[in-house]
C-alpha positions as MATLAB code, in Angstrom:
seq = 'XXXXXXXXXXXXXXXXXXXXXXXXXXXXXXXXXXXXXXXXXXXXXXXXXXXXXXXXXXXXXXXXXXXXXXXXXXXXXXXXXXXXXXXXXXXXXXXXXXXXXXXXXXXXXXXXXXXXXXXXXXXXXXXXXXXXXXXXXXXXXXXXXXXXXXXXXXXXXXXXXXXXXXXXXXXXXXXXXXXXXXXXXXXXXXXXXXXXXXXXXXXXXXXXXXXXXXXXXXXXXXXXXXXXXXXXXXXXXXXXXXXXXXXXXXXXXXXXXXXXXXXXXXXXXXXXXXXXXXXXXXXXXXXXXXXXXXXXXXXXXXXXXXXXXXXXXXXXXXXXXXXX';
ca = [
     167.515   61.519  180.972;
     169.659   58.948  179.223;
     167.846   55.859  177.699;
     169.013   53.767  180.127;
     168.206   55.988  183.296;
     164.678   55.761  181.925;
     164.686   52.511  181.791;
     165.825   52.203  185.266;
     163.355   54.224  186.167;
     160.647   52.373  184.413;
     162.007   49.008  186.038;
     161.806   50.805  189.190;
     158.044   51.648  188.815;
     156.700   48.286  187.781;
     158.739   46.528  190.544;
     155.955   46.791  193.021;
     153.459   45.632  190.390;
     155.238   42.565  189.441;
     155.290   41.379  193.290;
     151.532   41.801  193.621;
     151.214   40.079  190.036;
     153.351   37.205  191.648;
     151.033   36.716  194.222;
     147.963   37.054  192.810;
     149.002   33.978  190.186;
     149.729   31.744  193.317;
     146.328   32.638  194.892;
     144.409   32.026  191.761;
     146.382   28.944  190.570;
     144.232   25.782  190.726;
     146.245   23.615  189.288;
     148.946   21.300  190.648;
     152.414   21.508  189.204;
     153.872   17.817  188.493;
     156.977   17.822  190.726;
     159.264   15.053  192.010;
     160.540   15.011  195.613;
     164.140   13.570  194.384;
     166.995   15.653  195.366;
     170.060   15.901  192.880;
     173.739   15.625  193.770;
     173.762   18.634  194.952;
     171.026   18.694  197.061;
     168.417   20.730  195.135;
     164.928   19.806  194.876;
     164.212   19.098  191.332;
     160.641   19.938  190.318;
     159.233   19.686  186.987;
     156.841   22.388  185.581;
     154.782   21.775  182.304;
     153.533   24.817  181.355;
     150.971   23.071  178.722;
     149.534   21.388  181.394;
     148.753   24.599  183.628;
     151.981   24.684  185.306;
     153.731   28.170  186.185;
     156.825   28.770  187.252;
     155.906   31.974  189.587;
     153.193   29.693  191.059;
     155.752   26.788  191.974;
     158.268   29.313  193.462;
     155.643   30.908  195.295;
     154.494   27.734  196.936;
     158.121   26.544  197.643;
     158.766   29.956  199.167;
     155.954   29.796  201.409;
     157.104   26.427  202.604;
     160.678   28.087  203.474;
     162.094   26.391  200.503;
     164.522   29.692  198.700;
     167.700   27.798  198.265;
     168.913   25.007  196.202;
     166.111   24.579  193.611;
     166.019   23.071  190.147;
     163.040   23.851  187.922;
     162.802   21.602  184.823;
     160.498   23.543  182.435;
     158.691   22.387  179.323;
     156.098   24.341  177.232;
     155.248   27.558  176.767;
     154.857   29.639  179.963;
     152.891   32.694  179.514;
     153.676   34.674  182.566;
     156.218   37.564  183.519;
     158.529   35.426  185.758;
     159.781   37.218  189.052;
     162.952   35.484  191.105;
     163.432   37.261  194.209;
     165.459   36.516  197.082;
     166.547   32.784  195.968;
     169.882   31.311  195.849;
     171.290   28.728  193.805;
     168.144   28.234  191.606;
     168.099   26.724  187.998;
     165.877   27.192  185.481;
     166.270   24.721  182.504;
     164.261   23.886  179.319;
     163.001   20.247  179.522;
     164.722   19.888  176.902;
     163.750   23.220  175.924;
     161.130   25.944  177.139;
     159.130   29.100  176.068;
     158.654   32.388  178.391;
     156.396   34.460  176.868;
     156.204   37.918  178.766;
     153.069   39.224  176.565;
     150.774   38.739  178.899;
     151.868   41.909  180.805;
     154.299   43.387  178.262;
     155.127   46.434  180.160;
     157.292   44.102  182.694;
     160.279   42.284  181.811;
     159.714   38.936  180.715;
     162.260   37.585  183.541;
     162.966   39.715  186.434;
     165.835   38.691  189.131;
     166.582   40.501  191.924;
     168.298   40.419  195.610;
     169.494   36.641  194.649;
     172.743   34.323  194.521;
     173.839   32.073  191.662;
     170.398   32.270  189.321;
     171.112   30.053  186.263;
     168.553   29.836  183.172;
     169.562   27.576  180.198;
     167.842   26.187  177.019;
     165.074   28.677  176.860;
     163.603   31.187  174.934;
     162.475   34.465  176.148;
     160.292   36.709  174.493;
     157.435   39.026  174.553;
     158.448   42.302  176.825;
     158.044   45.931  175.868;
     160.692   46.367  178.487;
     163.539   43.619  178.689;
     163.869   40.020  178.117;
     165.931   39.271  180.902;
     166.055   42.011  183.602;
     169.071   41.386  186.556;
     169.491   43.548  189.075;
     170.643   44.689  192.463;
     173.694   42.619  192.822;
     172.556   39.661  191.555;
     174.509   37.090  189.659;
     172.644   35.770  186.699;
     174.043   32.911  184.375;
     172.261   32.166  180.672;
     173.333   29.473  178.917;
     171.864   28.420  175.483;
     169.219   30.957  175.844;
     167.405   32.673  172.703;
     166.262   36.422  173.950;
     164.182   37.755  170.861;
     161.047   39.852  170.296;
     161.567   42.143  173.201;
     162.487   45.490  173.485;
     165.874   45.078  174.548;
     167.263   41.136  175.239;
     169.140   41.521  178.589;
     169.894   44.437  181.045;
     172.088   44.236  184.061;
     172.028   47.138  186.283;
     172.240   48.613  190.185;
     175.582   46.223  190.974;
     174.136   43.075  188.985;
     176.744   40.273  187.198;
     175.582   38.960  183.847;
     177.056   35.967  181.846;
     175.765   35.098  178.810;
     177.123   31.904  177.290;
     176.449   30.477  173.837;
     173.329   32.146  173.491;
     171.496   34.124  170.619;
     169.889   37.655  171.422;
     167.920   38.821  168.487;
     165.139   40.852  166.374;
     164.557   42.858  169.753;
     163.054   46.126  168.839;
     165.501   48.354  170.761;
     168.723   46.509  171.235;
     170.591   43.516  172.267;
     172.178   43.935  175.874;
     172.299   46.833  178.030;
     174.778   47.554  180.935;
     173.947   50.032  183.621;
     176.276   50.006  186.673;
     176.527   46.145  185.824;
     178.823   43.940  184.181;
     178.638   41.261  181.745;
     180.593   38.604  180.252;
     179.588   37.525  176.698;
     181.163   34.035  175.952;
     180.400   32.899  172.342;
     176.881   33.142  170.962;
     175.658   35.977  168.609;
     174.100   39.365  169.286;
     172.643   39.848  165.423;
     169.841   41.681  163.786;
     168.325   44.365  167.052;
     166.714   47.049  166.331;
     169.439   49.273  167.869;
     172.924   49.106  169.040;
     174.018   45.388  169.770;
     175.654   46.340  173.359;
     174.922   49.616  175.128;
     177.040   50.690  178.212;
     175.341   53.390  179.972;
     177.668   54.799  183.171;
     180.081   52.599  185.236;
     179.635   49.459  183.260;
     182.026   46.732  182.568;
     182.158   44.216  179.566;
     184.047   41.660  178.788;
     183.911   39.213  175.494;
     185.431   35.478  174.517;
     184.758   32.388  172.713;
     183.849   33.898  169.264;
     181.420   36.142  170.202;
     179.336   37.952  166.936;
     178.159   41.150  167.232;
     176.613   41.571  163.648;
     174.111   43.268  161.428;
     172.574   45.638  164.175;
     170.686   48.426  163.249;
     173.367   51.097  165.259;
     176.474   50.524  166.567;
     177.957   47.222  167.331;
     179.108   48.523  170.960;
     178.427   51.892  172.430;
     179.502   53.198  175.872;
     178.088   56.157  177.087;
     180.355   57.328  180.466;
     183.111   55.892  182.004;
     182.903   52.415  180.949;
     185.533   49.498  180.357;
     185.637   47.043  177.648;
     187.796   43.851  177.536;
     187.397   42.756  173.609;
     188.522   38.958  173.133;
     187.816   36.658  170.284;
     185.258   38.820  169.153;
     183.890   39.677  165.470;
     181.792   42.853  165.119;
     180.552   43.417  161.732;
     177.710   44.796  159.408;
     176.471   47.207  161.673;
     174.769   50.219  160.589;
     176.911   52.324  163.059;
     180.386   52.057  164.027;
     181.823   48.625  165.606;
     182.842   50.224  168.279;
     181.977   53.802  169.806;
     184.008   54.805  172.641;
     182.592   58.163  174.680;
     183.177   60.378  177.833;
     186.432   58.539  179.737;
     185.809   55.020  178.607;
     188.517   52.661  178.220;
     188.714   49.779  175.432;
     191.321   46.767  175.375;
     191.281   44.857  172.149;
     192.664   40.967  171.538;
     192.455   38.488  169.134;
     189.470   40.392  167.354;
     187.869   41.803  163.971;
     186.202   44.516  163.848;
     185.682   45.323  159.733;
     182.679   46.599  157.388;
     180.472   48.390  159.699;
     179.048   51.538  157.595;
     180.531   54.056  160.154;
     183.791   53.921  162.023;
     185.425   50.790  163.206;
     186.553   52.427  166.184;
     185.729   55.708  167.272;
     187.707   56.983  170.234;
     185.487   59.673  171.821;
     186.799   62.604  174.244;
     189.031   61.455  177.344;
     188.900   58.030  176.306;
     191.519   55.106  175.207;
     192.020   52.152  173.119;
     194.484   49.546  173.591;
     195.145   47.101  170.510;
     197.254   44.006  171.399;
     198.520   41.500  168.705;
     196.479   39.357  166.589;
     193.365   41.560  165.491;
     191.949   42.885  162.287;
     190.433   46.664  162.630;
     189.641   47.931  158.977;
     189.563   50.411  157.536;
     189.798   52.927  160.435;
     190.369   53.848  164.142;
     189.253   57.443  164.376;
     189.864   59.716  167.552;
     187.530   62.719  168.697;
     189.864   65.889  169.319;
     189.738   66.202  173.000;
     192.156   64.203  174.794;
     191.414   60.580  173.068;
     194.485   58.433  172.417;
     195.403   55.065  171.566;
     197.589   52.248  172.768;
     199.566   49.694  170.077;
     198.150   51.211  166.954;
     201.271   49.964  165.361;
     200.029   46.001  165.916;
     197.332   46.909  163.466;
     197.877   46.044  159.562;
     195.925   47.946  157.075;
     194.553   50.566  159.400;
     194.203   54.250  159.045;
     193.744   56.735  161.930;
     194.010   60.324  162.883;
     194.930   59.462  166.024;
     197.536   61.435  167.940;
     201.126   59.716  167.485;
     202.081   57.521  170.802;
     204.719   58.917  172.636;
     206.595   57.413  175.738;
     205.956   58.161  178.788;
     207.885   61.587  180.231;
     210.599   60.103  182.718;
];
């Protein structure tokens, strides 16, 4: 069983427990949550949740759901929320720090700090998310999750997208997580700017049938593993990204994976800069720096555009024109 398969099993195992916890929190809450009835220009209900004054995100969402309000919701959160947040079957929900807030999942560290499933357009911003022995933000079940200016730290893994989920992370910091930064398993992620630094494992790991796209001067640096690892049949589109100072390879492609690199720098990693495993291929477009090496494993690994790289050594097979 791979690490991502094990993590998926653990996530499903705890799913029902998470739902029960949310119900208990709703039933037990005795403090009123400060809220406004005004609507924003998009028609969303704007609600203030002050966790330093006994407010609760779970309680607020449960009260709204009981009242039949499951879409177009904006929560303005302040203080430190000691809870494992569950977002389930909602549409167009914004969870925003006011101006910043922390969600600490250590109240039950065997759950994700924030679990998002079977929902549409869930946006988190200006938050710090900590305290889970599983994952900081778990985006699953074909949900679209957007994180903007979010800090994910001191979890086992910063963020995860699985079961057909799509994860967009913009100008965020993913750091000091025990196992790794971002994990994908039959999910996709778009990482735009920000940094993935100082994590205890790989910066990004793709399990099976996952897609990663990067842009916006993303930095993947000083992680205790590879910068990016693909395990089986994954696709990476790397743009305007720096991968440096990791203790393993910069990028490790494995088992029929594809990499396309544009406008990026991959250098000074302790292992190889790009390692192309069996049945995998890497294409290097213009304006890349990959030094010192690109290495091919012996069984049907290949490159395209290796001649666009300057100062790069390689053992990869010569690139032959297609057969007429």
